[in-house]
Backbone as CSV, one residue per row, in Angstrom:
resi,resn,N_x,N_y,N_z,CA_x,CA_y,CA_z,C_x,C_y,C_z
1,MET,-35.258,28.183,7.844,-35.749,27.937,9.326,-33.960,27.750,9.854
2,SER,-33.966,28.946,10.624,-32.081,28.540,11.790,-32.317,27.241,12.470
3,VAL,-31.198,26.096,12.425,-31.388,25.283,13.047,-30.095,25.242,13.700
4,ALA,-30.225,25.051,15.179,-28.668,25.183,16.033,-29.501,23.565,16.943
5,GLU,-27.982,22.677,17.610,-27.900,21.799,17.997,-26.540,21.689,18.647
6,ARG,-26.081,21.148,19.997,-25.424,21.065,20.800,-25.180,19.761,20.581
7,SER,-24.095,19.191,20.780,-23.491,17.831,21.804,-23.121,17.971,23.210
8,GLY,-22.842,16.783,23.775,-22.422,16.716,24.728,-21.184,17.135,25.120
9,ASP,-20.519,17.686,26.390,-19.716,17.894,26.386,-18.800,16.355,27.897
10,SER,-17.524,16.312,27.285,-16.572,15.360,27.812,-14.959,15.174,27.559
11,ARG,-14.305,15.580,28.801,-12.831,15.859,27.947,-12.917,14.343,27.058
12,ASP,-12.943,13.454,27.139,-12.217,12.235,26.687,-12.340,12.203,24.574
13,ARG,-13.157,13.362,24.702,-14.445,13.502,23.221,-13.503,14.942,22.397
14,GLY,-13.074,15.914,23.981,-13.745,17.133,23.382,-14.185,17.949,23.155
15,PRO,-14.457,19.395,22.846,-15.151,20.389,23.093,-16.426,20.134,22.378
16,ALA,-17.492,20.682,22.804,-18.804,20.207,22.169,-18.650,21.293,21.271
17,ILE,-20.106,21.088,20.079,-20.127,21.946,19.006,-20.872,21.796,18.803
18,SER,-21.427,23.137,17.834,-22.379,23.240,17.992,-23.106,23.353,16.428
19,VAL,-23.842,22.935,15.979,-24.674,23.655,14.488,-25.868,24.531,13.954
20,GLY,-25.264,25.554,12.743,-26.237,26.500,13.015,-26.552,26.735,11.553
21,ASN,-27.359,25.783,10.821,-28.183,26.353,9.345,-28.729,28.353,9.004
22,LYS,-27.772,28.852,8.820,-27.705,30.291,8.548,-28.696,30.135,6.886
23,GLN,-28.474,29.578,6.809,-28.993,29.501,5.604,-30.094,28.876,4.961
24,ARG,-30.865,29.170,3.727,-32.188,28.183,3.235,-32.163,27.455,1.533
25,ALA,-30.851,28.220,1.200,-31.424,27.193,-0.363,-30.981,25.848,-0.116
26,VAL,-30.002,25.041,0.255,-29.712,24.066,0.084,-30.168,23.521,1.422
27,ALA,-31.073,22.575,1.219,-31.248,21.464,2.708,-30.121,20.723,3.088
28,LEU,-30.308,20.496,4.493,-29.031,19.263,5.459,-29.947,19.268,6.437
29,ASP,-29.869,18.251,6.652,-29.926,17.600,8.397,-28.833,18.315,9.137
30,SER,-29.864,18.846,9.787,-28.195,19.549,9.963,-28.469,18.843,11.926
31,ARG,-28.942,18.095,12.531,-28.879,17.068,13.198,-28.198,16.334,13.672
32,ARG,-28.143,15.256,12.047,-27.219,14.319,11.620,-25.678,14.857,11.336
33,LEU,-25.720,16.340,10.971,-24.722,16.700,11.300,-23.636,17.354,11.851
34,ARG,-23.993,17.128,12.865,-24.395,17.555,14.149,-23.190,16.743,15.122
35,GLU,-24.244,15.660,15.042,-23.963,14.080,15.091,-22.465,13.748,14.142
36,LEU,-22.451,13.684,12.915,-21.184,13.926,12.641,-20.149,14.311,13.101
37,ALA,-20.479,15.683,13.249,-19.291,16.004,13.362,-18.505,15.903,15.306
38,ALA,-19.668,15.665,15.590,-19.308,15.581,17.996,-18.521,14.484,17.146
39,ALA,-18.865,13.434,16.618,-18.171,12.265,16.515,-16.496,12.656,15.480
40,GLY,-17.118,12.717,14.987,-15.202,13.541,14.576,-14.595,14.351,15.163
41,VAL,-14.980,14.971,15.825,-13.766,15.754,16.923,-12.803,15.156,17.599
42,PRO,-13.288,14.189,18.713,-12.220,12.939,19.259,-11.069,12.756,17.894
43,LEU,-11.896,12.195,16.582,-11.165,11.103,15.868,-10.077,12.486,14.785
44,CYS,-10.240,13.607,14.982,-9.364,14.528,14.702,-8.388,15.176,16.000
45,LEU,-9.276,15.609,16.569,-8.183,14.908,17.986,-6.591,13.717,17.507
46,GLY,-6.991,13.013,17.447,-6.151,11.626,17.344,-5.202,11.378,16.067
47,TYR,-5.272,13.202,15.192,-4.462,14.034,14.285,-4.069,15.044,14.655
48,PRO,-2.835,15.455,15.313,-2.534,15.969,15.756,-1.454,17.088,14.826
49,GLY,-1.738,18.571,14.583,-1.217,19.134,13.707,0.191,20.110,14.217
50,ARG,0.414,20.960,13.850,1.839,21.602,14.802,1.728,22.212,15.975
51,SER,2.213,23.179,16.921,1.712,23.290,18.154,0.950,24.074,18.251
52,ASN,0.616,24.554,17.138,-0.020,25.923,17.106,-1.740,25.163,17.535
53,ALA,-1.513,24.270,18.178,-3.536,23.457,18.010,-4.113,24.067,19.300
54,VAL,-5.725,24.207,18.653,-6.491,25.060,19.996,-7.533,24.220,20.219
55,LEU,-7.624,23.286,19.054,-8.788,22.130,19.401,-8.724,21.634,21.444
56,PRO,-7.617,20.300,21.526,-7.896,20.558,22.209,-8.228,20.952,23.574
57,GLY,-8.229,22.906,23.767,-8.051,23.138,25.139,-10.030,23.805,24.457
58,LEU,-10.177,23.789,23.775,-11.322,25.004,23.396,-12.678,23.906,23.837
59,GLU,-13.666,24.110,24.850,-15.512,24.547,25.512,-15.483,24.241,24.306
60,GLU,-15.914,24.958,22.631,-16.967,24.324,22.661,-16.649,24.880,21.347
61,VAL,-16.799,24.427,19.744,-16.644,24.522,18.287,-18.073,25.229,18.147
62,GLU,-18.125,25.688,17.475,-19.120,26.577,16.418,-19.830,26.587,14.528
63,VAL,-20.344,25.386,14.420,-20.321,25.687,12.708,-21.456,26.286,12.589
64,SER,-21.554,26.735,11.759,-22.262,28.270,10.492,-22.194,27.063,9.761
65,LEU,-22.950,27.014,8.944,-24.016,27.007,7.761,-24.318,27.741,6.984
66,VAL,-23.628,28.705,6.029,-23.830,29.516,5.028,-24.073,29.831,3.482
67,SER,-24.211,31.103,3.158,-24.212,31.073,1.289,-22.989,31.456,1.559
68,ASP,-23.041,31.692,0.194,-22.175,31.725,-0.899,-21.824,33.417,-0.859
69,ARG,-22.977,34.268,-0.890,-22.893,35.521,-0.362,-22.489,36.313,1.032
70,VAL,-23.030,34.716,2.195,-22.607,35.528,3.005,-20.911,34.890,3.125
71,ILE,-20.261,33.772,3.492,-19.249,33.758,3.116,-18.574,34.910,2.452
72,ALA,-18.312,35.053,1.945,-17.829,35.468,0.668,-17.765,37.238,0.916
73,GLN,-18.838,37.265,1.813,-18.667,38.792,3.324,-17.546,38.558,3.624
74,VAL,-17.216,37.325,4.507,-16.576,36.968,5.884,-15.126,36.799,4.924
75,HIS,-14.821,36.298,4.055,-13.853,36.205,3.372,-13.216,37.351,3.134
76,ARG,-13.954,38.558,2.428,-13.335,40.036,2.275,-13.063,40.748,3.631
77,ARG,-14.021,40.841,4.769,-13.566,41.313,5.825,-12.766,40.368,6.502
78,PHE,-13.041,39.291,6.968,-11.666,38.723,7.836,-10.414,38.577,7.118
79,MET,-10.435,37.831,5.761,-8.298,38.009,5.444,-8.521,38.640,4.029
80,GLN,-9.520,39.292,3.385,-9.191,40.498,2.946,-9.188,39.617,1.312
81,ILE,-9.735,38.649,1.525,-9.252,38.052,-0.572,-11.279,38.573,-0.687
82,PRO,-11.431,38.484,-2.256,-12.757,38.878,-2.725,-13.321,36.669,-2.857
83,GLY,-14.532,37.090,-3.180,-15.227,35.892,-3.580,-15.380,34.718,-2.235
84,ALA,-15.807,33.769,-2.570,-16.871,32.029,-1.276,-15.493,31.824,-1.688
85,THR,-15.654,30.780,-0.758,-14.438,29.592,-0.176,-15.801,28.454,0.730
86,ASP,-14.717,28.019,0.788,-16.028,26.356,0.923,-16.034,26.333,2.325
87,VAL,-14.261,26.621,3.757,-14.505,27.097,4.660,-13.771,27.997,5.557
88,ILE,-13.683,29.037,6.473,-13.105,29.461,7.010,-13.200,29.138,8.410
89,THR,-12.452,28.924,9.070,-12.156,28.616,10.595,-11.447,29.844,11.242
90,PHE,-11.767,30.600,11.933,-11.171,30.934,13.657,-10.922,30.715,14.487
91,ALA,-9.345,30.698,15.232,-9.279,30.282,16.027,-10.224,30.597,17.613
92,HIS,-10.484,31.105,17.143,-11.565,31.221,18.780,-12.207,30.109,19.031
93,GLY,-12.241,28.855,17.736,-13.447,28.049,17.449,-15.041,28.261,16.617
94,GLU,-14.627,29.058,15.504,-15.808,29.366,14.731,-15.499,28.297,13.468
95,ILE,-15.856,27.779,13.047,-15.930,27.767,11.106,-17.215,27.940,10.513
96,VAL,-17.235,28.292,9.513,-17.723,28.934,8.690,-18.107,27.953,7.478
97,VAL,-19.011,28.176,7.614,-19.119,26.369,5.810,-20.303,27.276,5.059
98,SER,-19.959,26.951,3.979,-20.424,27.604,2.833,-21.764,26.157,1.967
99,ALA,-23.167,26.355,2.435,-23.767,25.062,1.534,-23.976,25.157,0.580
100,THR,-23.200,25.979,-0.458,-23.486,26.382,-1.425,-22.837,25.712,-2.364
101,THR,-21.235,26.738,-1.393,-20.379,25.331,-2.742,-20.091,24.156,-1.932
102,ALA,-20.322,24.124,-1.268,-19.689,22.707,-0.633,-21.224,21.647,-1.323
103,ALA,-23.259,22.225,-2.175,-23.262,21.422,-3.001,-23.258,21.445,-4.809
104,ARG,-22.399,22.465,-5.083,-21.616,22.719,-6.053,-21.138,21.482,-6.168
105,GLU,-20.264,21.310,-5.156,-18.718,19.940,-5.521,-19.036,18.746,-4.725
106,ALA,-20.694,18.800,-4.015,-20.909,17.057,-4.118,-21.427,16.915,-5.404
107,ARG,-22.355,18.370,-6.093,-22.530,16.974,-7.615,-21.562,16.860,-8.122
108,GLU,-20.152,17.748,-8.397,-18.972,17.274,-9.095,-18.245,15.451,-8.424
109,ARG,-18.573,15.709,-7.370,-17.687,14.668,-5.971,-18.871,13.012,-6.973
110,ALA,-19.617,13.436,-7.445,-21.577,12.475,-7.024,-21.499,11.841,-5.538
111,GLU,-21.879,12.566,-4.386,-22.053,11.811,-3.495,-22.792,12.902,-3.147
112,PRO,-23.536,12.948,-1.503,-24.276,14.116,-1.161,-23.520,14.689,-0.102
113,VAL,-24.601,15.832,-0.648,-24.140,17.102,0.544,-24.086,17.577,1.381
114,GLY,-24.318,16.104,2.069,-24.292,16.440,3.656,-23.145,15.932,4.134
115,ARG,-21.966,14.993,2.984,-21.267,14.200,3.187,-19.571,15.753,3.142
116,GLU,-20.487,16.043,1.955,-18.999,17.402,1.631,-19.491,18.329,2.715
117,VAL,-20.618,18.784,2.953,-20.431,20.163,4.286,-19.668,19.177,5.172
118,LEU,-20.028,17.792,5.868,-18.450,17.324,6.676,-17.357,17.396,6.819
119,ARG,-17.031,17.361,5.181,-15.756,17.377,5.004,-15.066,18.543,5.404
120,TYR,-15.801,19.331,5.025,-15.117,20.881,5.029,-15.260,21.627,7.013
121,VAL,-16.611,20.514,7.513,-16.019,20.426,8.836,-15.219,20.262,8.657
122,VAL,-14.438,18.546,9.200,-14.076,17.446,9.476,-12.699,18.751,9.382
123,HIS,-12.146,19.883,7.742,-11.621,20.399,7.755,-10.849,21.487,8.797
124,GLY,-12.566,22.461,9.045,-12.114,23.521,9.899,-11.446,22.968,11.768
125,LEU,-11.783,21.980,11.540,-12.034,20.760,13.282,-10.038,20.773,12.414
126,LEU,-9.559,20.018,11.690,-8.363,19.720,11.197,-7.482,20.908,11.586
127,HIS,-7.905,22.329,11.373,-7.349,23.481,11.560,-6.872,23.887,13.556
128,LEU,-8.195,23.412,13.780,-8.221,23.721,15.070,-7.143,23.364,15.540
129,ASN,-6.706,21.964,15.229,-5.852,21.754,15.695,-4.384,20.997,15.105
130,GLY,-3.605,22.225,14.736,-3.173,22.517,13.912,-2.042,22.191,12.790
131,HIS,-3.479,21.678,12.047,-2.921,21.398,10.370,-3.001,22.702,9.752
132,GLU,-2.872,23.040,8.572,-1.793,24.203,7.814,-2.247,23.736,5.905
133,ASP,-2.344,23.709,5.574,-2.563,23.550,4.178,-1.503,24.432,2.816
134,ALA,-0.590,25.479,3.979,-1.190,26.594,2.551,0.519,26.271,2.015
135,GLU,0.937,25.179,1.999,2.009,24.652,1.633,2.128,22.979,0.674
136,THR,2.179,23.131,0.366,1.827,21.573,-0.912,2.057,20.347,-0.133
137,GLY,3.542,20.390,1.319,3.446,19.196,1.915,2.439,19.287,2.988
138,GLU,2.273,20.184,3.466,1.268,20.326,4.493,0.384,19.879,4.352
139,ALA,-0.511,20.678,3.052,-1.721,20.610,2.366,-2.093,18.752,2.552
140,THR,-0.902,18.060,1.785,-0.999,16.880,1.224,-1.417,15.558,2.935
141,ALA,-0.488,16.208,4.126,-1.019,15.551,4.887,-2.393,15.888,5.581
142,MET,-2.646,17.281,5.965,-3.666,17.691,6.290,-5.066,16.572,5.390
143,TRP,-5.295,16.197,3.636,-6.068,15.972,3.544,-6.419,14.616,3.357
144,GLU,-5.194,13.720,3.774,-4.676,12.550,4.030,-5.561,12.505,5.798
145,ALA,-5.652,13.227,6.090,-6.027,13.274,7.258,-7.618,13.328,7.265
146,GLN,-7.817,14.474,7.145,-9.314,15.202,6.156,-10.177,13.229,5.512
147,GLU,-8.955,12.729,5.398,-10.627,12.032,3.839,-10.844,10.827,4.973
148,ALA,-9.602,10.685,5.326,-9.153,9.029,6.798,-11.098,9.310,7.698
149,VAL,-10.790,11.157,8.447,-12.066,11.156,9.217,-13.423,11.315,8.300
150,VAL,-13.594,11.703,7.215,-14.659,11.812,6.470,-15.215,10.443,6.322
151,GLU,-14.397,9.561,5.625,-14.541,8.521,5.888,-14.902,7.305,6.810
152,GLN,-14.214,7.528,8.195,-14.336,6.598,9.244,-16.262,7.205,9.499
153,LEU,-16.752,8.129,9.093,-17.764,8.721,9.773,-19.089,9.042,8.448
154,TRP,-18.436,8.493,7.603,-20.051,8.756,6.704,-18.771,8.245,5.666
155,PRO,-18.842,6.499,5.157,-18.111,5.967,4.084,-18.956,6.532,2.729
156,LYS,-17.677,5.691,1.941,-18.225,6.256,0.745,-18.713,4.376,0.087
157,GLU,-19.895,5.072,-0.277,-21.109,4.372,-1.312,-20.360,3.220,-2.440
158,GLY,-20.536,2.136,-2.373,-20.302,1.471,-3.849,-18.463,1.324,-3.150
């Protein structure tokens, strides 16, 4: 069943965010993810990247949770790269997340799948805020910001 929820919008918190669960294979709490993603927007805004940031000017960010099959189609169509990936971010404010990949990675990290999905959403938000991860130095800075935000939103147990 598809679930789409939307946060409220306010200037100091950044754009509104919606989360649509468009896959059935991985059980996720879409409401909690939407709440955490909404709380993550202002945190990500606190980590500005390059001047190509679009996040501050967006009215809404749309997150779609999909399967590996669907994200592989998006990956090939828009990036000409075969195969599934974890997250794809579009400058117009769309973030596509593979729940299947998140479930696999969460098992490897020994943490909840929702936390891994949140990590991918934060990664997408940071891309929208001007971060890049193609080069090692940029990727390291982005990873550090990403993990700091995830830890604030969903502290690791233990």
